[in-house]
C-alpha positions as CSV (number, residue, x, y, z in Angstrom):
1,M,61.3,134.3,102.3
2,N,64.0,136.1,104.2
3,E,65.4,134.8,107.6
4,D,63.7,137.5,109.7
5,I,60.2,136.8,108.3
6,K,60.8,133.0,109.0
7,K,61.7,133.8,112.6
8,V,58.7,136.1,113.1
9,T,56.5,133.4,111.6
10,E,58.0,130.9,114.0
11,L,57.6,133.3,116.9
12,R,53.9,133.7,116.1
13,A,53.5,129.9,115.9
14,R,55.2,129.3,119.2
15,T,53.4,132.1,121.1
16,G,50.0,132.5,119.4
17,V,50.4,136.3,119.3
18,G,49.4,138.5,116.3
19,L,51.8,139.4,113.5
20,M,52.5,143.0,114.7
21,A,53.1,141.9,118.3
22,A,55.4,139.2,117.1
23,K,57.3,141.6,114.8
24,K,57.6,144.2,117.5
25,A,58.9,141.7,120.1
26,F,61.3,140.2,117.6
27,E,62.7,143.7,116.7
28,E,63.0,144.7,120.4
29,A,64.9,141.5,121.1
30,G,67.4,142.4,118.5
31,G,66.5,139.3,116.4
32,D,66.9,136.9,119.3
33,L,64.0,134.4,119.1
34,D,64.3,133.1,122.6
35,Q,64.5,136.6,124.1
36,A,61.5,137.6,122.1
37,I,59.5,134.6,123.4
38,D,60.5,135.5,127.0
39,A,59.4,139.1,126.5
40,L,56.1,138.0,125.1
41,R,55.5,135.6,128.0
42,K,56.3,138.4,130.5
43,A,53.9,140.7,128.7
44,G,51.3,138.0,128.6
45,A,51.6,137.5,132.4
46,A,51.2,141.2,132.9
47,K,48.0,141.3,130.7
48,A,46.7,138.2,132.5
49,A,47.2,139.9,135.9
50,K,45.1,142.9,134.8
51,K,42.3,140.7,133.6
52,A,42.3,138.3,136.6
53,E,39.6,140.2,138.5
54,R,37.1,140.0,135.6
55,E,34.3,137.4,136.1
56,T,34.2,134.2,134.1
57,H,30.6,133.0,133.6
58,E,30.9,131.3,130.2
59,G,33.2,128.4,129.1
60,L,33.0,124.7,128.4
61,V,33.3,121.3,129.9
62,E,35.9,119.3,128.0
63,S,36.4,115.5,128.2
64,Y,39.4,113.3,127.4
65,I,39.5,109.5,127.3
66,H,42.8,107.7,127.2
67,A,44.4,104.3,127.4
68,G,41.6,102.4,125.7
69,G,39.0,103.7,128.0
70,K,41.0,103.2,131.2
71,V,41.5,106.9,132.0
72,G,38.9,109.6,131.7
73,V,39.1,113.3,132.5
74,L,36.5,116.2,132.7
75,V,37.8,119.8,132.8
76,V,35.7,122.9,133.4
77,L,37.4,125.9,131.8
78,N,35.7,129.3,132.1
79,C,36.0,132.6,130.2
80,E,34.1,135.8,130.0
81,T,32.0,135.4,126.8
82,D,30.4,132.6,124.8
83,F,32.3,134.1,121.8
84,V,35.6,133.0,123.3
85,A,34.2,129.7,124.6
86,R,33.4,128.8,121.0
87,N,36.9,129.9,119.8
88,D,39.1,127.0,118.5
89,S,42.1,128.3,120.5
90,F,40.1,128.2,123.7
91,K,38.8,124.7,122.9
92,E,42.4,123.5,122.2
93,L,43.5,124.9,125.6
94,A,40.7,122.9,127.4
95,K,41.7,119.7,125.4
96,D,45.3,120.2,126.3
97,I,44.6,120.6,130.0
98,A,42.3,117.6,130.0
99,M,45.0,115.5,128.3
100,H,47.6,116.8,130.8
101,V,45.4,115.8,133.7
102,A,45.1,112.3,132.2
103,A,48.9,112.0,132.0
104,S,50.0,113.8,135.2
105,S,47.3,112.8,137.6
106,P,47.2,116.0,139.8
107,E,45.4,115.8,143.1
108,Y,44.6,119.5,143.7
109,L,43.7,122.4,141.4
110,T,45.4,125.2,143.4
111,V,47.9,125.5,146.2
112,E,45.2,126.8,148.4
113,E,43.2,123.5,148.0
114,V,46.0,121.5,149.6
115,P,44.7,120.7,153.1
116,A,46.9,122.0,155.9
117,S,47.0,118.5,157.5
118,V,48.4,117.1,154.3
119,L,51.1,119.8,154.1
120,E,52.0,119.3,157.7
121,K,52.4,115.6,157.3
122,E,54.6,116.1,154.2
123,K,56.8,118.6,156.2
124,E,57.1,116.1,159.0
125,I,58.2,113.3,156.6
126,Y,60.7,115.7,154.9
127,K,62.2,116.8,158.3
128,E,62.5,113.2,159.5
129,L,64.3,112.2,156.3
130,L,66.6,115.2,156.5
131,R,67.4,114.5,160.2
132,K,68.4,110.9,159.2
133,E,70.7,112.4,156.5
134,G,72.4,114.4,159.3
135,K,71.2,117.9,158.2
136,P,71.5,120.6,160.9
137,E,68.2,121.3,162.7
138,E,68.4,125.1,161.9
139,M,68.4,124.3,158.2
140,L,65.4,122.0,158.2
141,D,62.7,124.6,157.6
142,K,64.6,126.2,154.8
143,I,65.2,122.9,153.0
144,C,61.5,121.9,153.6
145,E,60.4,125.0,151.7
146,G,62.1,123.7,148.6
147,K,60.6,120.2,149.2
148,V,57.1,121.8,149.6
149,S,57.6,123.7,146.3
150,K,58.5,120.4,144.6
151,F,55.4,118.7,146.2
152,Y,53.2,121.5,144.7
153,E,54.8,121.0,141.3
154,E,53.9,117.3,141.5
155,K,50.4,117.4,143.0
156,V,48.9,120.8,142.1
157,L,47.6,121.1,138.6
158,L,48.3,124.8,138.1
159,K,51.9,124.4,139.3
160,Q,52.6,121.3,137.1
161,T,54.9,121.5,134.1
162,F,52.8,121.2,130.9
163,I,53.4,117.8,129.3
164,K,53.8,119.3,125.8
165,D,56.2,122.1,126.9
166,E,58.5,121.5,129.9
167,D,59.3,125.2,130.1
168,T,55.7,126.2,130.9
169,T,53.4,125.4,133.8
170,I,49.6,125.0,133.4
171,E,49.2,128.4,135.1
172,E,51.5,130.0,132.5
173,L,49.8,128.2,129.7
174,I,46.4,129.7,130.8
175,Q,48.0,133.2,131.2
176,G,49.4,132.9,127.7
177,K,45.9,132.2,126.3
178,I,44.5,135.2,128.3
179,A,47.0,137.4,126.5
180,V,46.1,136.0,123.1
181,L,42.3,135.9,123.5
182,G,42.0,139.1,125.5
183,E,39.7,137.7,128.2
184,N,40.1,136.3,131.7
185,I,40.2,132.5,131.7
186,T,39.9,130.3,134.8
187,L,40.2,126.6,135.3
188,A,37.2,126.0,137.6
189,K,37.6,122.3,138.3
190,F,38.7,118.9,137.0
191,A,38.0,115.3,137.7
192,R,40.1,112.3,136.7
193,F,38.8,108.8,136.6
194,S,40.8,105.6,136.2
195,L,40.3,101.8,136.3
């Protein structure tokens, strides 16, 4: 097997795209595997954005139990058709998200779900800490924006870095599956229980 075929095979394995799409991306990237992955991720995000308005009435509820029964998670993942809901790739996505929730313990699904009162309290704490560090008053809002982004990355499921791939957020993971499966996919809700 020549080197290009091995790389295209690896590209398919890492991105989940079809053979022709992987081959085309690999050739357009001039044989650079990382560049081809980036191009496919960008194309996947564009496809996902086009499908985002489509309704998702099908799907599944996935469960995950961890740590000898000490942590349990339920995830509701929706798609457009029952055909995709039965697809192994879709089921694997639901399982991966449930496992991620067990490990990362997010508090909110989306940025919009974070209550304004919680956000204001966080900003107050950040500003007070920054003042104690001697930061100029006019810089506090700008610095707080970065701190709020970090807060979202820690507490909001869709913004968290996926535990199996630190270059991908949960939101990007879902968008990648949308591109592969050709249907809109939405994470409707999750629940994490622990002793």
